[in-house]
N, C-alpha and C positions, 0 to 999 in steps of 0.2 A: 629220674629227672622229669619234672613236669613240663609238658609243652603246652603252649597256649592253643586251644582248639579254635579252628576257624569257624566263624559264624557267618554264613553267606548272607543272611537277611539282616545283619546288623549294620544298617546304613546310618549315616549321620543325620539324614532327614528324619528317618523313623525315630531315632533317639530324641531328636529335638522336639518333634511333635509330641512324643510320648511324655516327655518331661513337662511340657506346657500343659497338656491335658490333665496330667496327674496333679500338677501344682494347682491348677484352677479347681480341680475337684477337692483337693485338700483344703483350699481356702473356703469354698462353699460349705463343705462338711464341717469344718472347724467353726465357721460362723454359727451354724445351727446348734452345735454342741455348746459353744460359748453362750449363746442366748439361753439355752436350757439351764446353764449354771448361774446365769445372772438374774434370772427371774426368781424372786423371793416373795412369798405371800406377806401382806401387810398385817394380817391377823387371822383369827380362826374363821372369819367370814369370807376370806379371799380365795374361794375355790377356783376362780378364773385364772389366777396366777399359777396354781398347781397344774391345772389343765394345760395352760400355755407351756409350762416347763416340760410336761410329758409329751406334748405334740412336737415341740422343738427337738427334744431328745429322740423321739421316734423318727422324725425326718432325718436327723443326723445319722441314726443307725441305718436307715435304708440307704442313704447316700454312701455311708462307709462300706456297706455290703456291695453296692454297685462299683465303688471305687476299687475294692478288693478284686472284683471280677476283671475290671479293666487292667489293673496292675498285673494280675495273673496272665492275662492274654498277652500283654506287652512283654512280660518277662519270658513267656513261652516262645515268643517270636524272636527273642534274643536282643531286643533293643535296649533293655534295662536289666540290671542285676536283680536277683531275688530279694535283696535287702530293702527294696522299695515297698515290700509288703508290710513293713513295720508301721508306716504312716496310717494306712487304713485300719490296721489292727488296733493301734493306739486310740484312734478316734472311735472305733466301735466299742472298745472297753470303756472309754470315758462316757459314751452315750448310755451303755448298759448300766454303769454305776449310777448315773443320774436317774435312770428309770427304776432302779431297785434300791440299793443301799443308801444312796445319797439323795433320794427323792425328797422334795420339800414337804414338810409336815404342816398340818393346820393346827 
């Protein structure tokens, strides 16, 4: 029979602050990834749009990596479950796809 392990550092305040910080991080990271996907070049001369898409996806990827680190620390402290790692991982995959396979073409 499984017993629930006692997590001494799992306070409600830590959980609440962690959820708010990670939710804000997901919103900011998602914004940059969304911008990367919304930018489309107008034609073969529009290199600025391709560059802007790459920059937004790169910023999104950096934020996703930082968010994954914060999520790992919070999960290690016991304030959140390990399932919260899905959010930064999904955003990182989306940013990587926009930088590689789904990059806008001229």
